[in-house]
N, C-alpha and C positions, 0 to 999 in steps of 0.2 A: 833444135828448137830453142828459141829465145825464152828465157824465163820471164814471167810476167810479175811485176811488182804488185803486191796486195795492198789494199787499203788498211789503214790502221783500224783495228777492231772489226775488220771485214767479216761478215757471217756471224758475228756475235751480237745479235740485235739487243740483247739486254744491256750490253756495255755501251754500244754505240748511241742508244737512246739517252742514256744517262749523260754522256759527254755532250750530246747536242743541247741538252737542256740545262747544263750546269750553269752557264753564265747568261742565261736568258734574261733580258731586261724588258721593260715595258715596250709595247708597240707604239707606233706613231699616233694611232687614234687615241690611245689611253693618255699619251703625253699631251695631246691636243686638248683633252679635258683638264689636264693639270695647269696648262698655261692660261686658262681663263682667269680673269681678274678675281673672281670670288674664291678661287682655289690657290692663287699665288701666295696670298698672305699666310694662309695655313701651312704651306710647304716651306716658306722661307722663315717663319717664325715657329719652328717645331719645339716641342718641349724636349728637355734633355732625356735621351734614351741611351743607357750605358751599353746596349747591345748593338748599336750602330757605330760605324766609324766616325770618329770626331764627335761622339755623343749626339749625333744627328743635327749639328749646328751648321755644317757646311754642305749644302745640298745644290746640285745642278739640276734645275728644272727641265732643261731640254734633253739631257741624257739619262735622267732618273738615277743619279749616282750620288753617293755620300763620299765626302772626302775628310781626311784627318785634320787638316789645318786650312786656314784661309789662303795661305800661300799655295798649297797643293790645288785648291779650287781655282785660284787665279792663273796658275800655270796650265791647268786643264782648259781654260778658256782659249788658249792660244794653240791648242792641238788640232791636228787634222780631224780627229774623230768628232770633236765638239763642232767644228766648222761644217763637217758633212752632215751632222745631225740638224743644224740650223738650216742648211740648204734643203734637207729633205722635209722639214717643217714648213717651208714656204708655200707648198701646195696644200690646199684645204684637203682634209681626209675624205676618202670615198664613202658616200652614204647610201642608204637603201633608196631614198628618193632620187639620187642621181642614177642609180642602176635602172630604176623604172623609167626614168626619161630616156635613157639609152636604148631601152627595149621598145620604145614607141609610145609610152604613156606619158605624154607631155612634150614640151620642147627641150631639147638637149642644150645644156649650157656647159662650156668648158670650165674646168676647175680654176678658180681665181688664185692669183699669186698674192701673197701678203708679205709684209715686211716683218721679219723676226730678228730681233736684236738680242744680244747677250743680256742675261738677267743683271739687275743692279747688285752692287756689293752690299754687304750687311749695313755699312754706314750710310750708303745712299738710301737704302730701303728705310732705315730708321728715321732719317731726315725727312723723307717724303711723308711719313706717318704723322710726324709732329705737326701740330697746328701752328700756323704762322700768325703771330699777334703783331699788329701794328701799334707801336707805342703811342702814336698821335690819336688814335681812336679811343683810348682809355680815358 
């Protein structure tokens, strides 16, 4: 008889549950709330928090991850993981109203695609917050 290979932590539910949730991040619907314009400013301009990597100054909105340096954050923007997350966020999240329409209460509409771009860098974000003053108007 051929021996069967067992899963890692197979049969030990207390261990396997812990490993499944160890690196759990925010779900897509939670990230969709974060990328709304009123929440973006709060997340990109966080106060210094010594318990977070990089003192909570380098945060990726789309992946909900903190990075140690700006260089690490810029490198992350070029990875497959980040690009996959951007692709997943293109579809609007599934809502209760959409499920009711699919069940026959209203007209069904397909989920709309939207354009998701990588977040601005710290410098670009700071420049967009500054007021532009025209010297001729003064």
